[in-house]
SETISE-209582 format. One record per residue (C-alpha): residue in three letters; chain; z, x, y. Coordinates in steps of 0.02 Angstrom, whole numbers, plus 50000, padded with zeros to 5 digits. Layout:
N
+-------+-------+-------+-------+-------+
: fikol : kolba :     Z :     X :     Y :
+-------+-------+-------+-------+-------+
:   Ala :     A :     Z :     X :     Y :
...
+-------+-------+-------+-------+-------+
This chain:
87
+-------+-------+-------+-------+-------+
: fikol : kolba :     Z :     X :     Y :
+-------+-------+-------+-------+-------+
:   Unk :     A : 51835 : 60463 : 50411 :
:   Unk :     A : 51785 : 60625 : 50505 :
:   Unk :     A : 51813 : 60781 : 50448 :
:   Unk :     A : 51941 : 60896 : 50501 :
:   Unk :     A : 51894 : 61017 : 50647 :
:   Unk :     A : 51877 : 61187 : 50587 :
:   Unk :     A : 51900 : 61340 : 50689 :
:   Unk :     A : 51771 : 61401 : 50786 :
:   Unk :     A : 51848 : 61572 : 50871 :
:   Unk :     A : 51998 : 61655 : 50827 :
:   Unk :     A : 52099 : 61810 : 50911 :
:   Unk :     A : 52229 : 61917 : 50844 :
:   Unk :     A : 52352 : 61986 : 50961 :
:   Unk :     A : 52445 : 62151 : 50885 :
:   Unk :     A : 52615 : 62146 : 50940 :
:   Unk :     A : 52678 : 62233 : 51094 :
:   Unk :     A : 52757 : 62358 : 50996 :
:   Unk :     A : 52584 : 62411 : 50907 :
:   Unk :     A : 52502 : 62406 : 51056 :
:   Unk :     A : 52624 : 62556 : 51137 :
:   Unk :     A : 52610 : 62641 : 50958 :
:   Unk :     A : 52407 : 62652 : 51000 :
:   Unk :     A : 52429 : 62700 : 51188 :
:   Unk :     A : 52358 : 62525 : 51250 :
:   Unk :     A : 52470 : 62397 : 51366 :
:   Unk :     A : 52513 : 62252 : 51262 :
:   Unk :     A : 52410 : 62085 : 51298 :
:   Unk :     A : 52479 : 61965 : 51388 :
:   Unk :     A : 52501 : 61857 : 51251 :
:   Unk :     A : 52579 : 61993 : 51124 :
:   Unk :     A : 52764 : 61947 : 51048 :
:   Unk :     A : 52868 : 62108 : 51031 :
:   Unk :     A : 52868 : 62132 : 50868 :
:   Unk :     A : 52752 : 62009 : 50782 :
:   Unk :     A : 52550 : 62001 : 50773 :
:   Unk :     A : 52488 : 61826 : 50830 :
:   Unk :     A : 52330 : 61725 : 50784 :
:   Unk :     A : 52254 : 61606 : 50907 :
:   Unk :     A : 52116 : 61496 : 50856 :
:   Unk :     A : 52010 : 61363 : 50950 :
:   Unk :     A : 51965 : 61218 : 50861 :
:   Unk :     A : 51784 : 61120 : 50862 :
:   Unk :     A : 51776 : 61012 : 51013 :
:   Unk :     A : 51945 : 61087 : 51109 :
:   Unk :     A : 51937 : 61178 : 51255 :
:   Unk :     A : 52119 : 61293 : 51224 :
:   Unk :     A : 52171 : 61416 : 51087 :
:   Unk :     A : 52316 : 61357 : 51011 :
:   Unk :     A : 52430 : 61472 : 50939 :
:   Unk :     A : 52415 : 61472 : 50740 :
:   Unk :     A : 52520 : 61582 : 50665 :
:   Unk :     A : 52630 : 61749 : 50689 :
:   Unk :     A : 52670 : 61879 : 50546 :
:   Unk :     A : 52751 : 62065 : 50540 :
:   Unk :     A : 52606 : 62172 : 50523 :
:   Unk :     A : 52700 : 62289 : 50424 :
:   Unk :     A : 52711 : 62133 : 50282 :
:   Unk :     A : 52534 : 62069 : 50330 :
:   Unk :     A : 52375 : 62097 : 50374 :
:   Unk :     A : 52223 : 61965 : 50438 :
:   Unk :     A : 52073 : 61968 : 50518 :
:   Unk :     A : 52007 : 61855 : 50629 :
:   Unk :     A : 51844 : 61814 : 50537 :
:   Unk :     A : 51970 : 61759 : 50387 :
:   Unk :     A : 52018 : 61595 : 50507 :
:   Unk :     A : 51865 : 61570 : 50572 :
:   Unk :     A : 51767 : 61418 : 50471 :
:   Unk :     A : 51942 : 61344 : 50434 :
:   Unk :     A : 52024 : 61187 : 50469 :
:   Unk :     A : 52199 : 61196 : 50549 :
:   Unk :     A : 52279 : 61157 : 50368 :
:   Unk :     A : 52156 : 61299 : 50291 :
:   Unk :     A : 52243 : 61413 : 50408 :
:   Unk :     A : 52420 : 61358 : 50369 :
:   Unk :     A : 52383 : 61378 : 50188 :
:   Unk :     A : 52290 : 61561 : 50205 :
:   Unk :     A : 52433 : 61633 : 50292 :
:   Unk :     A : 52581 : 61540 : 50163 :
:   Unk :     A : 52492 : 61605 : 50017 :
:   Unk :     A : 52484 : 61779 : 50084 :
:   Unk :     A : 52671 : 61768 : 50128 :
:   Unk :     A : 52703 : 61706 : 49966 :
:   Unk :     A : 52599 : 61847 : 49872 :
:   Unk :     A : 52703 : 61981 : 49993 :
:   Unk :     A : 52862 : 61906 : 49956 :
:   Unk :     A : 52829 : 61897 : 49776 :
:   Unk :     A : 52819 : 62107 : 49778 :
+-------+-------+-------+-------+-------+
């Protein structure tokens, strides 16, 4: 059984609202109110949308996703979201 592929690269795109507030044009991949995390897994050429989140509730850094498996990325998001909801 082969090991699950790990994230090689991660790109976090701020929401269009945040980009505009910073005086920057929104990224073409931006959602209106949610930041989006795109990852590229080892052995894959294309990026995938991994998770999206509200920037006033959660915060992530790209380095947190690099080296994780897909399932570990989802668990990272879930754990942080659950902790926020418990606050």
